[in-house]
N, C-alpha and C positions, 0 to 999 in steps of 0.2 A: 504493500499499499504505500503510495506517495501522497503527500499533502502539499498543496500550493496555497499560500497565504498572501494575496494581493493587499498591500498596505502602503502604497506610495503617495497617497493623498496628503495634502498639507495640513489638514485638521484645523481649517480656519474657524470653525464654529466653536472649537474648544479653546481658543486663545483666551488669556495669555499663556495658558499652560503648555501649548504646543510651539511657543517661540523658541524654546531651548531643548525640547525633546519631541520626538515623533509621537503622534497620538496613540498608536498601539503600545508604546512603552510607557505611557502614563499609568502609574499604579492605581489600582482599585482593590480594596480588601487585601492589601499587603503584597500584591503581585501585578506586574504589567498586564494590561488588557489582553495582549496577544498571548501571554503565557497561560492565562485562564482559558482562553479560547482553544489553544492546542491541547491542553491537558483534558479539557472536556470532550474534545473530539477523539482523543486517544482512548477515552473510556468507552467509546461506542465501537471501536474497532476490535473484532475478535482477537483475543490474545495480545492486544496492543501491538499487532504486527506491522509496525510502520518502518519503512525503509528509509524514506528521505522526506525532509520538510524543506521546501523552497519558499523563502520570504522575498516577495517582489516589492522592492523598496525604491525610494528616491535615494539621493546621495546623503544618507544620514550620518556617515562618518564611521570610524574604525570601532569606537567604543560600543555604539549601538549595534553594529553588525556582530561584534564578538558576543554580545549579550544574547542576540537572537540565535546564533550558533549553539550557545550553551543551553538555551531552552530546548532545542532539538535533541541535543545530546543527552539531556536529563531524561528524555523519553526513549533513549536507546536508538535514536535515529541519526542519520547523517544530515546536517544542517548545511544549506546552501543559500547564497544571496544572488538574486537576479535583479536587474535595474529596469525601471520603467522611467525613462527620461522625458517622455511626452505624455500628457494626459489624453490618451486617445480612446478611452473607454474601457469597460469591464472585460470584454473579450480580448482586447489588446493587452491588458494587464496579465491575463492568463497566458497569452502567447509569449510573453517575455520569459516565461518558465517552461517553454515548450518541451525542453529535454525531459521534463518530469511527467509529461503527458503520455504515460506508458502503463498499461494494465490498470489495476484498481487505483483510482485517483479520487481524492476529495479536494474540492476547492472551497475555501472559507475566507470570505472578506472580513478583515479585522475591524469591523465597525460595531460588532454586536456580541453579546454573550447569551448563552441559552442553557436550559436544563432539559434533559430528556432521560428516560429510563428504559431504553431498549438497546439492543445490540444490533449493529448494522448487518443486513443480509447482503454479503458481497457477491452473491450470485445474481442479483437483480441488475437489469440494464442501467438503472440509475435511480437515485433517490434525491429529491429536492425537499429540504427542510422548510416547513410552512407553519404559520401560526394563525389560527382563526381570530379575526379582529372585528370590532364593531363597525369601524369606519375605514373601508379599504381604499378610499379615493386618493390617498397620498402614497400608495404603495404599488408595487408590481404584484399582481395576483395570478394564480393558476386556476384553470378550469379542468374538470374531471369528467370522464365518461362513466357509463353505468357500472363498469368493473373497478372504478377507483383509480384508473391510470390518468396521468396528466395528458391533456390534449391541447391546451392553449395557454398563451402567456399574454396578459393584458397589462400595460403600464398605466397606472394611476386612472382607473376607470371612473368616468363621471356619472355613468349609470351602472346599476348593480349587475355584475356578471359572476362574482365570486367574493367570498370573504376569507379566502386562504392566501395570506401574504407571504411572499418569499422572504426569508430572513437572511439570505446571502450565503448559505451553505449547501454544497451540492456533492453528490457521489456519482461516479461514473465507473462502470465495470471495465470499460475499455477507453482509457484516456486518449488513444490514438484516434477514436472516432470524433471526440470533441476537437482534437487538433485539426482534423480534416475539414470540419465545418467552419472553424475560425480561419483557416487558410482560405477557404471559399470566400468568406466575407471580405478578407483583405484583398484577395486577388480581383474581386469584382467591385471593390469599393462600396460594399453594402454598409452604409453608415446612417446614423440618426444624430442630428445635431453635431455633426463632425466627429462622431465617435463610433467605434465598433462595439455593439452591444451583445452581451452574452445570451439574452433571450432569443435573439435571431438565430444564433447557432443552435440553441435548444429546440426551437421550433423546426428547423431543418432535420434534426435528429429524430424527432417524434414523427415527422412526415415520412421518414424512411422506415418507420416500423418499430423503432426502439420504444420500450415500455418504461416510463418513468413513474415512480410511486411517490406520494407525499410522505415525508417523515415528519410527524407532528411533534411539537415540543411543548413542554409545560410552561416554562418562562422564556420570554424574549426580552433582553435587556439591552437598551441603547446606551452608547457612550459618545453621542454625537456633540453634546454641548455641556457646560458645567452643570446645569440643573438635572438633566437626565443622568449624567455620570454620577452625581451624588446619590440619586435614587438607586442606581444600579449598585453602587457601593453598599448601601444598606441592604438590598436584596441578597447580594452575594454573601455578605456577612451572616445573614439569617440562615442561608442554605448551607454554607461551609463551616461557619464558626458559631453555631447557636450558643455554645459556651465560649466566651471570649478566649481568643488565641493571644497569649502574653509571652513574649520571648523571655527566656531565662535570664538574659543579661539586662532586661528592663528593670528600672527602679520605680517602685510605687510606694510613695510615703504620704500618709495622711490623706489618701485619695480614695474615691469610689469609682469602680469601673462597673458600668451597667451593660449587661449583655444585650446584643452581641457587639464586640469590638475586636480590632486587631491592633496589637501594640507591638512595634517592631523592635529589633535588636538595639540595645543601648538607649532606648527611649527613657526619659525621665518625666514622671508625672507626680507633681506635689501639690498638696492642699487644693485638689480640684475635683470636680465631678465630671467624668467623661463617659459618654454613651447615653442612649444606645446608638448604634449605627455609625461608630467613629473608627476610622483607620488612621493610625499614627505611624509615620515612617521611621526608618532607622536614624537613631541619634537625635530625634526631635525632643523637645522639652516643652511641658505645659505646666504652668505655675499659677495658683490662685485663680482658676478659671472654671467656667461651666460650659461644656461643649457637647452637643449632640448632633447626629446625622451629618457628619463633617468629615472631609478628607484633609488630613495634615500630612504633607510629604516630608521627606528626610531632611535632617539638618536644620529644621525650622524651630524658632523659639516663639512661644506664645505666653503672655502673662496678662493677668487682670482683664480677661476677655470673657464675655458671655456671647456665644454665638451658636446658631443652628443653621443647617442646610448651607454650609459654606465649603469652599474649596480653596485651600491655602498651599501654595507651591513649595518647591525645594529652597533651602537656604534663605527663607524669609524670616522677618521679624515683625511681630504684630503685638502691640500693646494697646489696650483700649477698654471700652465698656461694652455696650450692647449693640452688636452689628451682625448683619448677614453679609458675608464677604466672598469675593472672588479675587484672590491675590496671586499673582504670578510669582515665578521664581525670583529669588535675590531681592525682592522688594522689602522696603522697610516702611511700616505703617503704624502711626500712633493716632488712635482714635480719641 
């Protein structure tokens, strides 16, 4: 099994947190978004039999690339980096990793996290993960035939055709067949708004007789902007750390930790009430504060602050009273 993770986007909606770090490497619940994603996918693969994970990135730099390689290796897979230097669409992003489009292949866009309680049947032609939603008009959706196979793909339907939204995770029994259809799109300049789109390749595959099944998920969690990332952080903590995860090297003095929380290595929390729904990064410190449903990244210092539903970046310093905050890396703020 190969896994391709397209993640070259600039993450503009998550700024200022993506000014110094790529969006998929922004931590939630103690780990980068992309690490949660690949670990959750690995749990669906029978025997975790993953050969290669290819991360399709922009030019993120050596440190980010080394971290991604280490994520793959932690799952027993070979990690590789491929580059998408032009924003030419979802199909083009996959094409940048075409060497990995061989045999069983999973494509997962690093914009979302999910929960699922099934093992992947790798004998199916394909599986497209979907979530039933109330308002499908802002999403790409799939339509099904009477046998439950996917027959159509509709982008942002303005009249109701389906409420099964594609969440951006796909399995293909034969990656070569996907490569063939993306090649067709590119050779024939089949583009929408100047981009090569994956649903166009998927439609051609179904028209040739391939049977794609919907893989339904329990939770579908977005990390597209600060507000939804904070919500996702709280949900992931509830799912993975219902009893707070506190590093052995963390210092908790005259403080109350309300489940669920993640407290990272070397973090210091004194005379504070922290939680629920709080992630505290490595070597961060919180003093004389009350914090809930908030992400505090590494090496950040907080004092005399009451805050909720906030996102505070790496190496920041925040001192103040009662605020809802969205503070980027290396900022100093006195409220």
